[in-house]
RODO-257949 format. One record per atom (N, C-alpha, C): residue in three letters; atom name; x, y, z. Coordinates in Angstrom, 2 decimals, always signed. Layout:
<fitors>
ALA_CA_X_Y_Z
...
</fitors>
This chain:
<fitors>
MET_N_+228.87_-81.49_+23.55
MET_CA_+227.47_-81.14_+23.39
MET_C_+226.94_-80.49_+24.66
SER_N_+227.56_-80.81_+25.80
SER_CA_+227.07_-80.22_+27.03
SER_C_+227.36_-78.73_+27.06
GLY_N_+228.46_-78.27_+26.42
GLY_CA_+228.75_-76.85_+26.36
GLY_C_+227.66_-76.11_+25.62
MET_N_+227.12_-76.73_+24.57
MET_CA_+226.04_-76.10_+23.82
MET_C_+224.77_-76.09_+24.67
ASN_N_+224.55_-77.12_+25.48
ASN_CA_+223.39_-77.12_+26.38
ASN_C_+223.48_-75.97_+27.36
ASP_N_+224.67_-75.75_+27.93
ASP_CA_+224.84_-74.66_+28.88
ASP_C_+224.60_-73.31_+28.21
ARG_N_+225.12_-73.14_+26.99
ARG_CA_+224.96_-71.87_+26.30
ARG_C_+223.50_-71.60_+25.98
LEU_N_+222.77_-72.62_+25.57
LEU_CA_+221.36_-72.42_+25.24
LEU_C_+220.52_-72.19_+26.49
ASN_N_+220.95_-72.75_+27.62
ASN_CA_+220.20_-72.51_+28.85
ASN_C_+220.30_-71.06_+29.28
ARG_N_+221.39_-70.35_+28.87
ARG_CA_+221.54_-68.95_+29.22
ARG_C_+220.83_-68.04_+28.22
GLU_N_+220.43_-68.54_+27.06
GLU_CA_+219.81_-67.73_+26.02
GLU_C_+218.36_-68.18_+25.83
PRO_N_+217.41_-67.62_+26.59
PRO_CA_+216.04_-68.13_+26.55
PRO_C_+215.39_-67.99_+25.19
GLU_N_+215.78_-67.02_+24.35
GLU_CA_+215.13_-66.90_+23.06
GLU_C_+215.52_-68.04_+22.12
SER_N_+216.65_-68.74_+22.40
SER_CA_+217.05_-69.86_+21.58
SER_C_+216.31_-71.14_+21.96
ILE_N_+215.76_-71.18_+23.18
ILE_CA_+215.10_-72.39_+23.65
ILE_C_+213.69_-72.51_+23.08
THR_N_+213.03_-71.41_+22.89
THR_CA_+211.66_-71.47_+22.39
THR_C_+211.63_-72.07_+21.00
GLY_N_+210.52_-72.58_+20.61
GLY_CA_+210.38_-73.17_+19.29
GLY_C_+210.28_-72.13_+18.19
ALA_N_+210.26_-70.85_+18.54
ALA_CA_+210.16_-69.79_+17.55
ALA_C_+211.44_-69.70_+16.74
PRO_N_+211.35_-69.15_+15.52
PRO_CA_+212.56_-68.99_+14.73
PRO_C_+213.58_-68.15_+15.49
GLU_N_+214.86_-68.47_+15.26
GLU_CA_+215.90_-67.75_+15.97
GLU_C_+215.89_-66.28_+15.61
LYS_N_+216.06_-65.44_+16.62
LYS_CA_+216.08_-64.00_+16.42
LYS_C_+217.39_-63.47_+16.97
MET_N_+218.44_-63.63_+16.22
MET_CA_+219.74_-63.13_+16.65
MET_C_+220.03_-61.87_+15.87
ASN_N_+220.51_-60.87_+16.56
ASN_CA_+220.84_-59.65_+15.86
ASN_C_+222.25_-59.71_+15.31
PHE_N_+222.59_-58.70_+14.54
PHE_CA_+223.88_-58.64_+13.85
PHE_C_+225.05_-58.70_+14.82
TRP_N_+224.97_-57.99_+15.93
TRP_CA_+226.09_-57.90_+16.86
TRP_C_+226.32_-59.23_+17.58
ARG_N_+225.27_-59.96_+17.88
ARG_CA_+225.45_-61.29_+18.51
ARG_C_+226.06_-62.26_+17.53
ASN_N_+225.70_-62.14_+16.26
ASN_CA_+226.32_-63.00_+15.25
ASN_C_+227.80_-62.68_+15.11
LEU_N_+228.16_-61.41_+15.16
LEU_CA_+229.58_-61.06_+15.11
LEU_C_+230.33_-61.61_+16.32
GLY_N_+229.67_-61.64_+17.45
GLY_CA_+230.29_-62.16_+18.66
GLY_C_+230.55_-63.65_+18.62
MET_N_+229.88_-64.37_+17.74
MET_CA_+230.10_-65.81_+17.61
MET_C_+231.42_-66.12_+16.91
ILE_N_+231.93_-65.20_+16.12
ILE_CA_+233.14_-65.44_+15.36
ILE_C_+234.32_-65.52_+16.32
ARG_N_+235.14_-66.55_+16.16
ARG_CA_+236.27_-66.79_+17.05
ARG_C_+237.31_-65.68_+16.93
PRO_N_+238.05_-65.40_+18.00
PRO_CA_+239.09_-64.35_+17.95
PRO_C_+240.15_-64.60_+16.88
ILE_N_+240.48_-65.85_+16.60
ILE_CA_+241.49_-66.12_+15.58
ILE_C_+241.03_-65.65_+14.21
ALA_N_+239.74_-65.73_+13.93
ALA_CA_+239.23_-65.24_+12.65
ALA_C_+239.34_-63.72_+12.59
TRP_N_+239.09_-63.04_+13.70
TRP_CA_+239.25_-61.58_+13.74
TRP_C_+240.71_-61.20_+13.50
VAL_N_+241.63_-61.92_+14.15
VAL_CA_+243.05_-61.63_+13.98
VAL_C_+243.47_-61.86_+12.53
LEU_N_+243.04_-62.97_+11.95
LEU_CA_+243.37_-63.26_+10.55
LEU_C_+242.77_-62.21_+9.61
ALA_N_+241.55_-61.79_+9.88
ALA_CA_+240.90_-60.80_+9.01
ALA_C_+241.65_-59.47_+9.07
ILE_N_+242.05_-59.03_+10.24
ILE_CA_+242.79_-57.78_+10.37
ILE_C_+244.18_-57.91_+9.73
ALA_N_+244.80_-59.08_+9.90
ALA_CA_+246.12_-59.31_+9.28
ALA_C_+246.00_-59.28_+7.75
PHE_N_+244.96_-59.91_+7.20
PHE_CA_+244.76_-59.87_+5.75
PHE_C_+244.52_-58.43_+5.28
PHE_N_+243.76_-57.68_+6.04
PHE_CA_+243.48_-56.29_+5.67
PHE_C_+244.77_-55.48_+5.60
VAL_N_+245.58_-55.57_+6.65
VAL_CA_+246.82_-54.81_+6.71
VAL_C_+247.79_-55.27_+5.62
CYS_N_+247.94_-56.58_+5.45
CYS_CA_+248.86_-57.11_+4.44
CYS_C_+248.43_-56.71_+3.03
LEU_N_+247.15_-56.75_+2.75
LEU_CA_+246.69_-56.36_+1.42
LEU_C_+246.90_-54.87_+1.18
GLN_N_+246.72_-54.07_+2.21
GLN_CA_+247.01_-52.63_+2.08
GLN_C_+248.49_-52.42_+1.78
LEU_N_+249.37_-53.14_+2.50
LEU_CA_+250.81_-53.01_+2.25
LEU_C_+251.18_-53.46_+0.85
VAL_N_+250.58_-54.54_+0.38
VAL_CA_+250.86_-55.02_-0.97
VAL_C_+250.47_-53.98_-2.00
PHE_N_+249.32_-53.38_-1.84
PHE_CA_+248.88_-52.37_-2.79
PHE_C_+249.81_-51.15_-2.78
TRP_N_+250.13_-50.66_-1.58
TRP_CA_+250.89_-49.40_-1.51
TRP_C_+252.38_-49.60_-1.75
LEU_N_+252.92_-50.77_-1.43
LEU_CA_+254.36_-50.96_-1.58
LEU_C_+254.75_-51.74_-2.84
ALA_N_+253.86_-52.57_-3.36
ALA_CA_+254.22_-53.41_-4.50
ALA_C_+253.46_-53.06_-5.78
VAL_N_+252.18_-52.86_-5.69
VAL_CA_+251.38_-52.66_-6.90
VAL_C_+251.50_-51.23_-7.42
PHE_N_+251.23_-50.26_-6.57
PHE_CA_+251.21_-48.87_-7.04
PHE_C_+252.59_-48.36_-7.47
PRO_N_+253.68_-48.61_-6.74
PRO_CA_+254.98_-48.09_-7.19
PRO_C_+255.48_-48.73_-8.49
ASN_N_+255.06_-49.97_-8.78
ASN_CA_+255.52_-50.65_-9.99
ASN_C_+254.65_-50.37_-11.20
SER_N_+253.61_-49.59_-11.03
SER_CA_+252.74_-49.25_-12.15
SER_C_+253.41_-48.18_-13.00
ASP_N_+252.89_-48.02_-14.22
ASP_CA_+253.39_-47.01_-15.15
ASP_C_+253.19_-45.62_-14.54
PRO_N_+254.25_-44.82_-14.41
PRO_CA_+254.11_-43.50_-13.79
PRO_C_+253.13_-42.59_-14.52
ALA_N_+253.04_-42.71_-15.85
ALA_CA_+252.11_-41.87_-16.60
ALA_C_+250.66_-42.23_-16.24
GLU_N_+250.39_-43.52_-16.09
GLU_CA_+249.04_-43.95_-15.71
GLU_C_+248.74_-43.57_-14.27
MET_N_+249.73_-43.67_-13.39
MET_CA_+249.54_-43.34_-11.99
MET_C_+249.26_-41.85_-11.81
ALA_N_+249.85_-41.02_-12.66
ALA_CA_+249.63_-39.58_-12.56
ALA_C_+248.17_-39.23_-12.90
LYS_N_+247.56_-40.05_-13.77
LYS_CA_+246.17_-39.81_-14.15
LYS_C_+245.19_-40.23_-13.06
THR_N_+245.61_-41.16_-12.19
THR_CA_+244.73_-41.68_-11.14
THR_C_+245.01_-40.92_-9.84
PRO_N_+244.03_-40.20_-9.34
PRO_CA_+244.26_-39.48_-8.08
PRO_C_+244.52_-40.45_-6.93
ILE_N_+245.23_-39.97_-5.93
ILE_CA_+245.59_-40.81_-4.79
ILE_C_+244.35_-41.27_-4.03
GLY_N_+243.29_-40.48_-4.02
GLY_CA_+242.06_-40.87_-3.34
GLY_C_+241.43_-42.10_-3.98
VAL_N_+241.50_-42.20_-5.31
VAL_CA_+240.95_-43.37_-6.01
VAL_C_+241.79_-44.59_-5.70
ARG_N_+243.12_-44.42_-5.68
ARG_CA_+243.99_-45.54_-5.34
ARG_C_+243.72_-46.02_-3.91
ALA_N_+243.53_-45.08_-3.01
ALA_CA_+243.25_-45.45_-1.61
ALA_C_+241.91_-46.17_-1.51
LEU_N_+240.92_-45.69_-2.27
LEU_CA_+239.61_-46.33_-2.27
LEU_C_+239.68_-47.75_-2.82
LEU_N_+240.42_-47.95_-3.91
LEU_CA_+240.55_-49.28_-4.50
LEU_C_+241.26_-50.25_-3.56
SER_N_+242.34_-49.80_-2.94
SER_CA_+243.08_-50.69_-2.04
SER_C_+242.24_-51.01_-0.80
THR_N_+241.51_-50.02_-0.28
THR_CA_+240.68_-50.25_+0.89
THR_C_+239.51_-51.18_+0.56
LEU_N_+238.93_-51.01_-0.61
LEU_CA_+237.83_-51.87_-1.03
LEU_C_+238.29_-53.32_-1.17
ALA_N_+239.43_-53.53_-1.82
ALA_CA_+239.95_-54.90_-1.99
ALA_C_+240.27_-55.53_-0.63
ALA_N_+240.90_-54.76_+0.25
ALA_CA_+241.25_-55.29_+1.57
ALA_C_+240.00_-55.57_+2.40
THR_N_+238.99_-54.73_+2.27
THR_CA_+237.74_-54.94_+3.03
THR_C_+237.02_-56.19_+2.54
VAL_N_+236.99_-56.41_+1.23
VAL_CA_+236.36_-57.62_+0.69
VAL_C_+237.05_-58.86_+1.23
MET_N_+238.37_-58.83_+1.27
MET_CA_+239.12_-59.98_+1.80
MET_C_+238.84_-60.17_+3.30
MET_N_+238.76_-59.07_+4.03
MET_CA_+238.48_-59.14_+5.46
MET_C_+237.09_-59.72_+5.72
VAL_N_+236.10_-59.29_+4.96
VAL_CA_+234.74_-59.81_+5.12
VAL_C_+234.69_-61.29_+4.79
TRP_N_+235.43_-61.70_+3.75
TRP_CA_+235.46_-63.11_+3.37
TRP_C_+236.03_-63.96_+4.52
VAL_N_+237.12_-63.51_+5.14
VAL_CA_+237.71_-64.26_+6.26
VAL_C_+236.72_-64.33_+7.43
LEU_N_+236.04_-63.23_+7.71
LEU_CA_+235.06_-63.23_+8.81
LEU_C_+233.87_-64.14_+8.50
LEU_N_+233.45_-64.20_+7.24
LEU_CA_+232.36_-65.11_+6.87
LEU_C_+232.77_-66.57_+7.03
VAL_N_+233.99_-66.89_+6.68
VAL_CA_+234.49_-68.26_+6.89
VAL_C_+234.52_-68.57_+8.38
GLY_N_+234.93_-67.60_+9.20
GLY_CA_+234.91_-67.78_+10.65
GLY_C_+233.51_-67.96_+11.19
PHE_N_+232.55_-67.22_+10.62
PHE_CA_+231.16_-67.38_+11.04
PHE_C_+230.62_-68.76_+10.66
VAL_N_+230.97_-69.23_+9.46
VAL_CA_+230.52_-70.56_+9.03
VAL_C_+231.03_-71.62_+10.00
TYR_N_+232.28_-71.49_+10.44
TYR_CA_+232.82_-72.44_+11.39
TYR_C_+232.02_-72.44_+12.70
ALA_N_+231.83_-71.26_+13.27
ALA_CA_+231.14_-71.16_+14.57
ALA_C_+229.68_-71.57_+14.46
ASP_N_+229.01_-71.15_+13.41
ASP_CA_+227.58_-71.44_+13.28
ASP_C_+227.33_-72.91_+12.98
SER_N_+228.15_-73.51_+12.12
SER_CA_+227.96_-74.93_+11.82
SER_C_+228.27_-75.80_+13.03
LYS_N_+229.23_-75.39_+13.84
LYS_CA_+229.53_-76.14_+15.06
LYS_C_+228.37_-76.02_+16.04
ARG_N_+227.78_-74.83_+16.14
ARG_CA_+226.65_-74.60_+17.04
ARG_C_+225.43_-75.40_+16.62
ARG_N_+225.26_-75.62_+15.33
ARG_CA_+224.10_-76.34_+14.81
ARG_C_+224.31_-77.85_+14.77
GLY_N_+225.48_-78.33_+15.17
GLY_CA_+225.75_-79.76_+15.19
GLY_C_+226.06_-80.31_+13.80
MET_N_+226.49_-79.47_+12.90
MET_CA_+226.82_-79.91_+11.54
MET_C_+228.31_-80.25_+11.48
ARG_N_+228.76_-80.72_+10.34
ARG_CA_+230.18_-81.02_+10.14
ARG_C_+230.92_-79.71_+9.93
HIS_N_+231.39_-79.11_+11.02
HIS_CA_+231.93_-77.77_+10.96
HIS_C_+233.25_-77.67_+10.20
VAL_N_+234.10_-78.70_+10.27
VAL_CA_+235.37_-78.65_+9.54
VAL_C_+235.10_-78.72_+8.04
MET_N_+234.20_-79.60_+7.62
MET_CA_+233.87_-79.72_+6.19
MET_C_+233.29_-78.41_+5.66
TRP_N_+232.35_-77.82_+6.38
TRP_CA_+231.73_-76.58_+5.91
TRP_C_+232.72_-75.43_+5.90
THR_N_+233.63_-75.40_+6.86
THR_CA_+234.63_-74.34_+6.88
THR_C_+235.57_-74.47_+5.69
LEU_N_+235.99_-75.69_+5.38
LEU_CA_+236.86_-75.89_+4.23
LEU_C_+236.14_-75.57_+2.92
LEU_N_+234.87_-75.95_+2.82
LEU_CA_+234.10_-75.59_+1.62
LEU_C_+233.96_-74.07_+1.48
ALA_N_+233.67_-73.41_+2.59
ALA_CA_+233.51_-71.95_+2.54
ALA_C_+234.83_-71.27_+2.19
ALA_N_+235.94_-71.83_+2.64
ALA_CA_+237.23_-71.19_+2.40
ALA_C_+237.77_-71.46_+1.00
PHE_N_+237.55_-72.66_+0.47
PHE_CA_+238.26_-73.03_-0.76
PHE_C_+237.40_-73.13_-2.01
VAL_N_+236.10_-73.11_-1.90
VAL_CA_+235.29_-73.11_-3.11
VAL_C_+235.25_-71.66_-3.61
PRO_N_+235.65_-71.45_-4.86
PRO_CA_+235.81_-70.07_-5.34
PRO_C_+234.50_-69.30_-5.47
ASN_N_+234.65_-67.97_-5.55
ASN_CA_+233.54_-67.04_-5.76
ASN_C_+232.49_-67.11_-4.66
ALA_N_+232.89_-67.47_-3.47
ALA_CA_+232.01_-67.53_-2.29
ALA_C_+230.85_-68.50_-2.47
ILE_N_+230.97_-69.43_-3.39
ILE_CA_+229.90_-70.41_-3.60
ILE_C_+229.76_-71.32_-2.38
GLY_N_+230.88_-71.66_-1.72
GLY_CA_+230.82_-72.48_-0.52
GLY_C_+230.06_-71.79_+0.60
ILE_N_+230.26_-70.48_+0.74
ILE_CA_+229.55_-69.72_+1.77
ILE_C_+228.06_-69.66_+1.45
ILE_N_+227.74_-69.43_+0.18
ILE_CA_+226.34_-69.37_-0.24
ILE_C_+225.67_-70.72_-0.02
LEU_N_+226.36_-71.81_-0.37
LEU_CA_+225.79_-73.15_-0.15
LEU_C_+225.54_-73.40_+1.33
TYR_N_+226.45_-72.95_+2.18
TYR_CA_+226.24_-73.15_+3.61
TYR_C_+224.95_-72.47_+4.06
PHE_N_+224.75_-71.23_+3.66
PHE_CA_+223.56_-70.51_+4.11
PHE_C_+222.29_-71.11_+3.52
LEU_N_+222.38_-71.75_+2.37
LEU_CA_+221.20_-72.39_+1.78
LEU_C_+220.89_-73.74_+2.41
LEU_N_+221.93_-74.46_+2.84
LEU_CA_+221.75_-75.85_+3.28
LEU_C_+221.93_-76.08_+4.78
ARG_N_+222.11_-75.03_+5.56
ARG_CA_+222.38_-75.25_+6.98
ARG_C_+221.15_-75.78_+7.71
ASP_N_+221.43_-76.57_+8.74
ASP_CA_+220.38_-77.19_+9.55
ASP_C_+219.79_-76.16_+10.51
PRO_N_+218.55_-76.39_+10.96
PRO_CA_+218.00_-75.51_+11.99
PRO_C_+218.74_-75.72_+13.32
LEU_N_+218.63_-74.74_+14.19
LEU_CA_+219.27_-74.86_+15.50
LEU_C_+218.66_-76.01_+16.29
PRO_N_+219.47_-76.75_+17.03
PRO_CA_+218.92_-77.80_+17.87
PRO_C_+218.10_-77.19_+19.00
SER_N_+217.08_-77.92_+19.43
SER_CA_+216.24_-77.44_+20.52
SER_C_+216.22_-78.51_+21.61
PRO_N_+215.98_-78.12_+22.84
PRO_CA_+216.00_-79.10_+23.93
PRO_C_+214.75_-79.99_+23.92
CYS_N_+214.97_-81.22_+24.29
CYS_CA_+213.87_-82.17_+24.43
CYS_C_+213.01_-81.74_+25.63
PRO_N_+211.69_-81.78_+25.49
PRO_CA_+210.84_-81.38_+26.63
PRO_C_+210.93_-82.34_+27.82
LYS_N_+211.38_-83.57_+27.58
LYS_CA_+211.42_-84.55_+28.67
LYS_C_+212.78_-84.58_+29.37
CYS_N_+213.89_-84.65_+28.59
CYS_CA_+215.21_-84.80_+29.22
CYS_C_+216.10_-83.57_+29.07
SER_N_+215.68_-82.58_+28.32
SER_CA_+216.39_-81.31_+28.12
SER_C_+217.70_-81.43_+27.34
GLN_N_+217.95_-82.57_+26.73
GLN_CA_+219.12_-82.70_+25.87
GLN_C_+218.82_-82.04_+24.52
LEU_N_+219.86_-81.50_+23.87
LEU_CA_+219.65_-80.86_+22.58
LEU_C_+219.38_-81.91_+21.50
VAL_N_+218.39_-81.62_+20.68
VAL_CA_+217.97_-82.54_+19.62
VAL_C_+217.83_-81.74_+18.33
ARG_N_+218.26_-82.31_+17.23
ARG_CA_+218.11_-81.64_+15.94
ARG_C_+216.64_-81.45_+15.61
GLY_N_+216.36_-80.38_+14.88
GLY_CA_+214.98_-80.05_+14.54
GLY_C_+214.31_-81.05_+13.62
SER_N_+215.09_-81.85_+12.91
SER_CA_+214.51_-82.81_+11.98
SER_C_+214.12_-84.13_+12.64
PHE_N_+214.45_-84.33_+13.90
PHE_CA_+214.16_-85.59_+14.57
PHE_C_+212.72_-85.61_+15.06
ALA_N_+212.07_-86.75_+14.89
ALA_CA_+210.71_-86.93_+15.39
ALA_C_+210.72_-87.46_+16.82
PHE_N_+211.81_-88.13_+17.21
PHE_CA_+211.95_-88.68_+18.56
PHE_C_+213.30_-88.26_+19.13
CYS_N_+213.36_-88.11_+20.44
CYS_CA_+214.60_-87.76_+21.11
CYS_C_+215.51_-89.00_+21.11
PRO_N_+216.75_-88.87_+20.64
PRO_CA_+217.64_-90.04_+20.63
PRO_C_+218.14_-90.40_+22.03
HIS_N_+217.95_-89.53_+23.01
HIS_CA_+218.44_-89.79_+24.37
HIS_C_+217.40_-90.52_+25.22
CYS_N_+216.15_-90.05_+25.18
CYS_CA_+215.13_-90.65_+26.05
CYS_C_+213.97_-91.27_+25.27
GLY_N_+213.90_-91.05_+23.98
GLY_CA_+212.85_-91.65_+23.16
GLY_C_+211.53_-90.89_+23.16
ALA_N_+211.50_-89.71_+23.76
ALA_CA_+210.25_-88.94_+23.80
ALA_C_+209.86_-88.50_+22.39
GLU_N_+208.56_-88.51_+22.13
GLU_CA_+208.08_-88.09_+20.83
GLU_C_+208.11_-86.56_+20.76
LEU_N_+208.91_-86.04_+19.82
LEU_CA_+209.04_-84.59_+19.67
LEU_C_+208.01_-84.06_+18.68
LEU_N_+207.79_-84.79_+17.63
LEU_CA_+206.78_-84.46_+16.62
LEU_C_+206.01_-85.73_+16.35
ARG_N_+204.76_-85.57_+15.99
ARG_CA_+203.99_-86.76_+15.65
ARG_C_+204.62_-87.41_+14.42
ALA_N_+204.66_-88.72_+14.44
ALA_CA_+205.23_-89.46_+13.33
ALA_C_+204.20_-90.46_+12.83
CYS_N_+204.28_-90.73_+11.55
CYS_CA_+203.38_-91.72_+10.95
CYS_C_+203.73_-93.10_+11.50
ARG_N_+202.70_-93.87_+11.84
ARG_CA_+202.93_-95.21_+12.39
ARG_C_+203.40_-96.18_+11.31
VAL_N_+203.18_-95.87_+10.04
VAL_CA_+203.55_-96.77_+8.97
VAL_C_+204.96_-96.46_+8.45
CYS_N_+205.18_-95.20_+8.01
CYS_CA_+206.46_-94.87_+7.37
CYS_C_+207.42_-94.12_+8.28
GLY_N_+206.95_-93.63_+9.43
GLY_CA_+207.82_-92.95_+10.38
GLY_C_+208.16_-91.51_+10.05
LYS_N_+207.61_-90.95_+9.00
LYS_CA_+207.89_-89.55_+8.62
LYS_C_+207.15_-88.60_+9.55
LYS_N_+207.67_-87.36_+9.64
LYS_CA_+207.04_-86.36_+10.50
LYS_C_+205.68_-85.95_+9.94
LEU_N_+204.74_-85.71_+10.85
LEU_CA_+203.40_-85.28_+10.48
LEU_C_+203.16_-83.85_+10.98
GLU_N_+202.54_-83.07_+10.16
GLU_CA_+202.16_-81.71_+10.56
GLU_C_+200.93_-81.78_+11.46
PRO_N_+200.77_-80.81_+12.36
PRO_CA_+199.57_-80.81_+13.20
PRO_C_+198.31_-80.67_+12.35
GLY_N_+197.29_-81.44_+12.68
GLY_CA_+196.02_-81.37_+11.98
GLY_C_+195.89_-82.32_+10.79
TRP_N_+196.94_-83.02_+10.44
TRP_CA_+196.84_-83.96_+9.31
TRP_C_+196.03_-85.18_+9.74
MET_N_+195.11_-85.58_+8.90
MET_CA_+194.33_-86.79_+9.16
MET_C_+194.96_-88.00_+8.46
ASN_N_+195.72_-87.75_+7.38
ASN_CA_+196.42_-88.81_+6.65
ASN_C_+197.86_-88.39_+6.45
CYS_N_+198.74_-89.37_+6.38
CYS_CA_+200.16_-89.10_+6.12
CYS_C_+200.32_-88.65_+4.67
ALA_N_+201.03_-87.57_+4.47
ALA_CA_+201.25_-87.05_+3.12
ALA_C_+202.27_-87.89_+2.37
HIS_N_+203.03_-88.74_+3.06
HIS_CA_+204.08_-89.51_+2.43
HIS_C_+203.62_-90.90_+2.00
CYS_N_+202.80_-91.55_+2.83
CYS_CA_+202.34_-92.91_+2.48
CYS_C_+200.83_-93.03_+2.40
GLY_N_+200.09_-92.03_+2.86
GLY_CA_+198.63_-92.05_+2.78
GLY_C_+197.93_-92.74_+3.92
ALA_N_+198.67_-93.25_+4.88
ALA_CA_+198.07_-93.97_+6.00
ALA_C_+197.31_-92.98_+6.90
PRO_N_+196.17_-93.41_+7.47
PRO_CA_+195.45_-92.53_+8.40
PRO_C_+196.29_-92.30_+9.65
THR_N_+196.24_-91.07_+10.17
THR_CA_+197.08_-90.73_+11.33
THR_C_+196.37_-90.96_+12.64
ALA_N_+195.07_-90.85_+12.66
ALA_CA_+194.30_-91.03_+13.89
ALA_C_+193.41_-92.26_+13.75
GLN_N_+193.20_-92.92_+14.85
GLN_CA_+192.29_-94.06_+14.82
GLN_C_+190.86_-93.54_+14.64
PRO_N_+190.13_-94.04_+13.67
PRO_CA_+188.75_-93.58_+13.51
PRO_C_+187.91_-94.05_+14.69
THR_N_+187.06_-93.17_+15.15
THR_CA_+186.18_-93.53_+16.28
THR_C_+184.98_-94.26_+15.72
ARG_N_+184.63_-95.35_+16.38
ARG_CA_+183.49_-96.16_+15.92
ARG_C_+182.29_-95.83_+16.79
ALA_N_+181.19_-95.64_+16.14
ALA_CA_+179.94_-95.38_+16.88
ALA_C_+179.39_-96.72_+17.37
ALA_N_+179.04_-96.80_+18.64
ALA_CA_+178.53_-98.05_+19.19
ALA_C_+177.03_-98.07_+19.16
</fitors>
């Protein structure tokens, strides 16, 4: 976790409470080199399979009707889809690890659930980025109301049910308890 603290200390836009603003190229940079190597290997292997195994074994009469440019486009499209899928699985691994989620579980779901449903589920259910505690500077998940390291209050919490309270609420939306002590006129 300290490695993530160091990385966030170098990226000031990640420390602010504002939504993360990462561009496309920084997201690509998060993907591990092994995922890039695997993606390129899948691309090359799929191209070889198409050109050496699929196309030569096809019916010659049908192949004569299909121009070579169309065959090249089909093989490149299939290989590119596979390459993008491998890179997305690599991104799920890096991003889920950065967010403090179960990165091995999410990577396996992204890789083995068919039709990219695992990848889609990850993007729908991923946790927000952890942010540093204002008191001790340790990374804390966005859903926590208190810092687990020093106990500092990160978000106001209901005194009755302990759920997070939005700024300006006079009553808890979860249990109905008043959030502020009423002032008594003397």
